[in-house]
C-alpha positions as CSV (number, residue, x, y, z in Angstrom):
1,M,2.7,-0.6,19.2
2,S,-0.6,-2.0,17.4
3,D,-3.8,-1.7,18.8
4,G,-5.0,-4.7,16.8
5,Q,-5.0,-2.8,13.0
6,K,-3.8,-4.8,10.0
7,L,-1.3,-3.2,7.8
8,A,-1.6,-4.1,3.9
9,V,1.5,-3.5,1.4
10,V,-0.7,-2.6,-2.1
11,T,1.0,-2.4,-5.5
12,G,-0.3,-0.9,-8.3
13,S,-2.7,0.7,-6.3
14,T,-3.8,3.1,-8.5
15,A,-6.0,0.8,-11.3
16,G,-7.7,-2.1,-11.7
17,I,-7.3,-5.5,-9.2
18,G,-5.1,-3.4,-7.3
19,L,-6.9,-0.7,-6.9
20,T,-10.1,-2.6,-6.0
21,T,-7.8,-4.5,-3.5
22,A,-6.9,-1.7,-1.5
23,A,-10.3,-0.3,-1.4
24,L,-11.9,-3.3,0.4
25,L,-8.6,-3.9,2.6
26,A,-9.7,-0.5,3.4
27,R,-13.3,-0.7,3.7
28,A,-12.5,-4.1,5.9
29,G,-10.3,-1.8,8.6
30,W,-7.0,-2.8,7.3
31,R,-4.6,0.3,7.1
32,V,-2.9,0.3,3.2
33,I,-0.1,1.7,1.9
34,G,-0.6,1.6,-1.8
35,C,2.6,1.5,-4.0
36,A,2.6,3.6,-7.4
37,R,5.2,4.7,-10.0
38,N,3.3,8.0,-10.2
39,P,0.9,8.6,-7.6
40,E,0.3,11.7,-8.3
41,K,-1.4,10.1,-11.0
42,A,-4.3,8.0,-8.5
43,P,-7.9,8.3,-8.5
44,P,-9.3,9.2,-5.3
45,L,-8.8,6.1,-3.0
46,P,-11.0,5.7,0.5
47,E,-9.7,6.6,3.8
48,G,-7.0,4.2,5.4
49,V,-5.0,4.1,1.8
50,K,-2.1,5.9,1.8
51,T,-0.3,5.9,-1.6
52,V,3.2,5.9,-1.9
53,R,5.8,5.9,-4.8
54,C,7.5,2.6,-5.3
55,D,8.6,0.7,-8.2
56,V,8.7,-2.7,-7.8
57,A,11.7,-3.1,-10.1
58,S,14.3,-0.8,-7.6
59,A,16.2,-2.5,-5.4
60,V,16.6,1.2,-4.0
61,S,12.4,1.8,-4.5
62,V,11.5,-1.4,-2.7
63,R,14.1,-0.2,0.7
64,A,12.8,3.1,0.9
65,L,8.9,1.0,0.8
66,A,10.0,-1.0,3.4
67,D,11.2,1.2,5.7
68,I,8.1,3.2,4.9
69,V,6.3,0.3,6.7
70,A,8.3,-0.2,9.5
71,A,7.6,2.9,10.7
72,Q,3.9,2.6,10.4
73,G,4.4,0.6,13.9
74,V,1.9,-2.1,12.9
75,P,2.9,-5.1,12.2
76,L,2.3,-6.4,8.2
77,G,0.1,-8.4,8.0
78,A,0.5,-8.9,4.1
79,V,1.3,-8.6,0.8
80,V,-0.3,-7.7,-2.4
81,N,1.5,-7.7,-5.5
82,S,-0.6,-6.7,-8.5
83,A,1.9,-4.2,-10.2
84,G,1.5,-4.5,-13.6
């Protein structure tokens, strides 16, 4: 299942603190799922960051995110909520 890799979810990962946090975690060896309402507008992100569509104000969207996280095969080690 896990090879020791850590998984983090970072909301608001396409700008500001969320973007910086996602990049720092990825550089530190974490696998990062970055959440954005409009991922197509995301700037280029570092290797190890996967951006997915998620609006944390929507229960349906958060459930879909939970399914994506569960499918990673790596335990979730951190959630950083920096959504505006």
